[in-house]
N, C-alpha and C positions, 0 to 999 in steps of 0.2 A: 465187300465181295472177297471171298476166300480164294486163294490160288488152287488150281486143280491138283497140284502135286502134294497138297497137305492131306494125303490119304493113307498115311502109314507106310511102312517099308523103308529100307535104308537107301540112301543116295550118296554119291560121291560129292563132297563139299570142299570148298576152299574158304578158310576163315583167317582173319587177322587176329593175332593174339601176342602175348609176351612169353618168351621162353625164359625160364628161370635157370641161369647158369650155376648159381650158388646161393646159399641162404644160411645165415647164422643168426643166433640170438645171443645177446650178451648184456651184461649189467655194468654200470659205472657209477661211482660215487666221487664227488669232489667238493671241496670247501671253497667258499668265496668270502672275501672281506670287503665290506662296503663302508667307507669312512666319509665323514664330513657331510652327512645328509642333513640339509637344513630342515628344521621343523617347519611345517606349513602353517598357514593361518587357520584359526578356529573357524570351521565352516558355518557355525551358528552366529558368531559375533563379528567375524572378520578381523579379530585381533590376533597378533602374533603369539603362537604357542611357545611355552617355555618348558624346561625339563620337568618342573613341578606339576605341569598340567597333564602329563601322560603317565600311563601305567606301563613300566618297562617289562613287566611280566606278561604283557599282552601282545608283544611285538610278533607279527606273523609275516609270511611272505608267500608270493606266488611266482611261478617260473613258467615261461613259455618260449617256444622258438621265435626268433625275430621274424617280422613280416618280410623283410628283404634278405635274401641269401641265407636262409636258415641252415642249409647244408651246402658245403662246397667241397668237391673232390679236387684236391690239390694236384695229385699225380698218382701214378701207379707204376711199379717197377717189377719186371719179371724176375722170379726167383725159382730155382729148381728144388723140388722136394722129392723124397722117396716115401710113398704112401702104399702100405701093404705090399712092399717089395717092388713096386713099379715107380719109375721116375716120371714126375709130372711137373709141368711148368705152371705155377700159379702167380698171382700178382700181390705184391705188398701195396695196399691202397692207403694213402694218407688223406684223412678226412678232417675238415674244419667245420665245427658246429657252433652256431651263434644263438645266444639265448638273451632273454630279457627277464630280469628279476625285479619284482616290485615289493616294497616294504610297507606294511600297515601297522598302526598302533591305535590302542583305545585311549580315549580321554578318561581322566579320573571321574568317579561318580559325581563329584560336585559340579562338573561341567557337562554332565549328561551321559557320559560313558560311550559316546559315539565312536565308531571306527573311522579313522581318517587315513588317507594315503600320504605317506611321507615322501616317497620318491621312487624312482626306478633307475636301473643302470643296465647296460648291455655288457655281456662278457662272451668270451670265446674259449672253447676247449678243442683240442686236437687229439686225434687218436689214429693208430695204425691197425688195420685188420688184414688178414690173409684170406683172399678170395680167389675163386676162378672168375676173373673179371678182365678178360683181354680187352685191348683197345676196341672201341666201338660199342661195348656194353654200357648200360647205365647202372650206376650204383644208387640204390634207393634206400633211404633210412627212414623208418617209421617208429615213432615212440609209442610203445604199448603202455608205458607208465612214465610220468614225469612229475616229480614232486619235490618240495623243499621244506625245511624247517629252520627256524632261527636258533642257533646254538648259544650265542651271547649277544647282549645288547647293553650299551652304555650311552649315557647322554652327557655331552660336554656343555657346561654353562658358558655362554658367551659374555661379552662385556655389554655395557649399556648400548653400544652401537653395533654389536654383532648378534647374529641369530644363533640360538642354541642348536647344537648339531647332534645327530644320532650316529653312532658307530655300531655296526652289527657284523657278525659272522654267520654265514648261511651254509647249511649242508644240503647239497642237491643229490638226488638219487634218480637215475633213469634206467629204464629197461627198453631195449631197442631191437628192432628187427632190421637186418641189413641184407639186401638182396642185390645180386647183379642180374640184369635182365637185358633182353634184346628183342625188338619187334620182329616177328616172323609171320609168314603166311603158310598155313598148314593145309595139307590135303588129307581129309579124313572121310571115312564112311560112317554115317550116323543117321539117326532118325530125325525128321523134323518134329519140333514141338507142336503139340495140338492145343488149341484153346480149351479151357475147362468148360464144364457145363454151367449154364446160367442157373443161378439159385432162384427157386420159385418164390413169389411173394406169398406171405401167409394169407389164409382166407379171411374174409370179413368176420368180425366177431358177431356171435348171436346176440340178439337184444336181451337185455337183462332187466328185471323188475327190482326196484329198490326194496329193501327189507321192510316188512310191515310190522305193526304192533297190535296183534289180535287181542292181547290182554286189555288194551285200552279201548280199541275201536275196530270193528263193531263188537259189542259185548254179547250179542245174540240172545238176550233175555226178553226183548220186546218191551222192556220197561223204559218209558220216556222220562221217568223221574217224577211223574205226577201220582196222586192218590185218587182211588175211585170213591 
């Protein structure tokens, strides 16, 4: 059943939404060093992998925000700036970002060449941004791009009682959108949205006759194949 006021025309409405106080886009690059990553077991045989079992040129990585506290706003400090000749109070916002990087490596062809996970580690990076973000606003960070690549990789051979270890350096690149927002209730004059028209079902297809073979049958000459 449709409401009676869905008949077009504008009406005064109150809506809940977010007001964007400020919005910036920025890019960051940083390097990580991951040392003493124990080589895993061979997933096919269950035997401990050694340096000779892996292809060091195939080491790769993935990076993602941590599931717990990926973004933490540490604090914000008021600072006065002069913008276009006018004095304005903005906030110096300190942000802590937590990530998890995972390292993978391929086995040598003689062991099947499968890709195996070596291990993962969490790391933290902090940054400062200047925003219009007074107390009470939320600071939201969204990654529009987050990627990494392995710069160097070496494998340390252990003793007979120690596991061989992988040492890698990783370069991380991220593009991020940072906004300061606040929940507001707005009074606006707008039209109600109308439902779209229902799409009609296509008509039933007309019956079709399978293609015939008139060259073969019937031949139309009345000859049944016998002689008079």
